[in-house]
ROLOZA-213076 format. One line per field, with one value per residue: x, y, z of N, C-alpha, C, O in turn; residue number from 1. Coordinates in nm, 2 decimals, decimal comma. Layout:
BEGIN
nu	X/...
nv	Y/...
nw	Z/...
cau	X/...
cav	Y/...
caw	Z/...
cu	X/...
cv	Y/...
cw	Z/...
ou	X/...
ov	Y/...
ow	Z/...
i	NUM/...
REM end
This chain:
BEGIN
nu	9,48/9,42/9,10/9,01/8,91/8,71/8,74/8,66/8,88/9,10/9,11/9,27/9,15/9,02/9,21/9,25/9,12/8,80/8,73/8,97/9,02/9,06/8,99/9,16/9,16/9,36/9,45/9,50/9,53/9,26/9,14/9,06/9,31/9,39/9,30/9,37/9,39/9,39/9,53/9,51/9,80/9,92/9,98/9,77/9,67/9,64/9,37/9,21/9,04/8,86/8,77/8,51/8,50/8,64/8,47/8,24/8,34/8,40/8,15/8,01/8,16/8,10/7,83/7,80/7,95/7,80/7,55/7,63/7,69/7,46/7,27/7,42/7,44/7,16/7,10/7,26/7,13/6,88/6,94/7,01
nv	13,80/14,15/14,31/14,57/14,89/15,17/15,43/15,75/15,85/15,76/15,91/16,18/16,43/16,42/16,46/16,73/16,99/17,12/17,39/17,54/17,54/17,72/17,88/18,01/18,21/18,22/18,45/18,56/18,81/18,87/18,62/18,32/18,11/17,91/17,74/17,77/17,55/17,61/17,55/17,73/17,91/17,74/17,58/17,34/17,20/17,23/17,33/17,26/17,51/17,45/17,20/16,99/17,02/17,26/17,43/17,42/17,54/17,80/17,88/17,88/18,08/18,30/18,32/18,38/18,61/18,78/18,78/18,92/19,17/19,28/19,38/19,60/19,76/19,81/19,95/20,18/20,29/20,35/20,55/20,76
nw	3,45/3,50/3,50/3,28/3,36/3,30/3,46/3,60/3,74/3,60/3,37/3,20/3,23/3,47/3,66/3,69/3,87/3,79/3,83/3,80/3,53/3,23/2,92/2,64/2,36/2,07/1,85/1,51/1,29/1,34/1,33/1,50/1,57/1,74/2,05/2,38/2,65/2,98/3,31/3,57/3,55/3,38/3,07/2,94/2,71/2,36/2,16/1,85/1,68/1,48/1,53/1,68/1,96/1,99/1,84/2,01/2,24/2,15/2,07/2,31/2,45/2,28/2,31/2,59/2,60/2,43/2,57/2,80/2,70/2,60/2,81/2,90/2,67/2,64/2,87/2,83/2,61/2,71/2,89/2,73
cau	9,49/9,32/9,00/9,03/8,79/8,73/8,69/8,70/9,01/9,20/9,12/9,35/9,07/8,98/9,32/9,25/8,99/8,73/8,73/9,09/9,04/9,01/9,02/9,21/9,16/9,48/9,40/9,60/9,46/9,12/9,09/9,10/9,39/9,40/9,24/9,46/9,32/9,49/9,50/9,58/9,89/9,99/9,92/9,74/9,67/9,59/9,25/9,19/8,91/8,78/8,72/8,38/8,51/8,67/8,35/8,16/8,40/8,38/8,00/7,98/8,21/8,03/7,70/7,82/8,00/7,69/7,45/7,68/7,70/7,32/7,21/7,49/7,39/7,03/7,10/7,31/7,03/6,78/6,99/7,03
cav	13,93/14,23/14,37/14,71/14,97/15,31/15,51/15,89/15,88/15,72/16,00/16,30/16,55/16,40/16,50/16,87/17,05/17,19/17,53/17,60/17,54/17,83/17,87/18,14/18,21/18,27/18,51/18,62/18,89/18,86/18,49/18,24/18,00/17,80/17,76/17,71/17,51/17,64/17,52/17,84/17,97/17,63/17,54/17,20/17,15/17,32/17,27/17,32/17,58/17,39/17,07/16,99/17,08/17,40/17,51/17,43/17,64/17,93/17,91/17,91/18,21/18,40/18,34/18,44/18,75/18,85/18,80/19,02/19,30/19,33/19,47/19,72/19,84/19,85/20,06/20,30/20,35/20,40/20,67/20,87
caw	3,39/3,56/3,41/3,26/3,39/3,26/3,57/3,58/3,80/3,51/3,26/3,23/3,26/3,61/3,74/3,71/3,92/3,69/3,86/3,76/3,39/3,15/2,78/2,58/2,21/2,01/1,73/1,42/1,19/1,37/1,32/1,60/1,52/1,84/2,18/2,48/2,77/3,09/3,45/3,63/3,45/3,31/2,95/2,95/2,58/2,25/2,09/1,72/1,68/1,38/1,59/1,74/2,09/1,96/1,80/2,12/2,33/2,09/2,07/2,45/2,48/2,20/2,37/2,72/2,58/2,38/2,67/2,90/2,64/2,57/2,91/2,90/2,56/2,66/2,97/2,77/2,52/2,80/2,96/2,63
cu	9,38/9,23/9,03/8,90/8,81/8,66/8,73/8,84/9,12/9,21/9,20/9,27/9,03/9,09/9,32/9,12/8,93/8,73/8,86/9,11/8,98/9,05/9,06/9,22/9,29/9,43/9,52/9,51/9,31/9,06/9,14/9,18/9,41/9,33/9,33/9,37/9,43/9,44/9,58/9,66/9,96/9,91/9,90/9,75/9,62/9,48/9,23/9,05/8,81/8,72/8,58/8,40/8,55/8,55/8,25/8,21/8,38/8,24/7,96/8,03/8,14/7,90/7,71/7,86/7,88/7,58/7,50/7,67/7,56/7,27/7,29/7,45/7,25/7,02/7,16/7,20/6,92/6,82/7,01/6,90
cv	14,03/14,29/14,52/14,78/15,11/15,40/15,66/15,92/15,84/15,82/16,12/16,42/16,54/16,45/16,65/16,92/17,14/17,34/17,61/17,60/17,66/17,81/18,01/18,12/18,28/18,32/18,57/18,68/18,87/18,73/18,40/18,12/17,88/17,84/17,69/17,68/17,53/17,60/17,62/17,91/17,87/17,59/17,39/17,14/17,26/17,25/17,34/17,39/17,53/17,26/17,09/17,06/17,22/17,48/17,52/17,54/17,78/17,97/17,95/18,05/18,32/18,43/18,41/18,59/18,84/18,88/18,91/19,16/19,36/19,42/19,60/19,82/19,90/19,96/20,19/20,37/20,41/20,53/20,79/20,95
cw	3,45/3,46/3,40/3,29/3,35/3,36/3,55/3,64/3,71/3,39/3,30/3,28/3,41/3,70/3,77/3,76/3,82/3,71/3,82/3,61/3,32/3,01/2,72/2,43/2,17/1,88/1,65/1,31/1,21/1,36/1,43/1,54/1,61/1,97/2,28/2,60/2,88/3,22/3,53/3,53/3,36/3,19/2,95/2,81/2,48/2,18/1,96/1,72/1,58/1,43/1,65/1,88/2,08/1,93/1,92/2,22/2,27/2,09/2,21/2,48/2,41/2,27/2,50/2,69/2,52/2,48/2,77/2,83/2,62/2,68/2,92/2,79/2,58/2,76/2,92/2,68/2,60/2,86/2,86/2,61
ou	9,26/9,27/9,05/8,79/8,93/8,55/8,84/8,91/9,23/9,31/9,19/9,32/9,00/9,06/9,39/9,02/9,00/8,73/8,86/9,21/8,87/9,15/8,99/9,29/9,32/9,39/9,62/9,43/9,23/8,93/9,26/9,12/9,45/9,30/9,35/9,30/9,54/9,32/9,70/9,61/10,04/9,79/9,99/9,81/9,56/9,49/9,24/8,95/8,69/8,62/8,55/8,32/8,51/8,54/8,19/8,13/8,34/8,21/7,89/7,96/8,10/7,85/7,63/7,80/7,87/7,53/7,42/7,65/7,54/7,22/7,22/7,44/7,22/6,94/7,11/7,19/6,86/6,73/7,03/6,90
ov	13,99/14,32/14,58/14,74/15,16/15,44/15,68/16,01/15,90/15,82/16,17/16,49/16,64/16,47/16,69/16,89/17,22/17,42/17,73/17,67/17,71/17,73/18,11/18,03/18,39/18,25/18,61/18,62/18,87/18,71/18,41/18,04/17,78/17,96/17,57/17,76/17,48/17,60/17,61/17,96/17,90/17,57/17,31/17,04/17,36/17,14/17,46/17,32/17,55/17,21/17,21/17,15/17,31/17,59/17,63/17,61/17,87/18,09/18,05/18,13/18,42/18,54/18,50/18,68/18,95/18,99/18,99/19,25/19,48/19,52/19,70/19,94/20,01/20,05/20,30/20,49/20,51/20,62/20,90/21,04
ow	3,45/3,35/3,50/3,25/3,36/3,35/3,49/3,59/3,72/3,32/3,41/3,36/3,47/3,82/3,87/3,70/3,76/3,61/3,81/3,56/3,36/2,98/2,75/2,38/2,21/1,79/1,70/1,25/1,12/1,37/1,46/1,46/1,57/1,99/2,27/2,65/2,87/3,25/3,55/3,43/3,28/3,20/2,97/2,79/2,52/2,14/1,95/1,75/1,58/1,36/1,68/1,92/2,16/1,98/1,94/2,28/2,35/2,12/2,23/2,54/2,47/2,27/2,52/2,76/2,56/2,49/2,82/2,91/2,61/2,65/2,94/2,81/2,55/2,75/2,96/2,68/2,56/2,89/2,91/2,53
i	1/2/3/4/5/6/7/8/9/10/11/12/13/14/15/16/17/18/19/20/21/22/23/24/25/26/27/28/29/30/31/32/33/34/35/36/37/38/39/40/41/42/43/44/45/46/47/48/49/50/51/52/53/54/55/56/57/58/59/60/61/62/63/64/65/66/67/68/69/70/71/72/73/74/75/76/77/78/79/80
REM end
């Protein structure tokens, strides 16, 4: 009987190059109801935003979005 090995090549995530993966929040009435993991234009899977991974993705997006917005607001205030 062959020994089972858990190599990255066997995991589904290893089949998709990381640079093609993106995440899209699906909102209804201002509330995120799902997160779509996309490979280019292909839907790979749906992630529950209440799950640990969903919370991590939302937290990362919120942090990046907030960090990008702060310098723009600061420069607008400085020019006024």
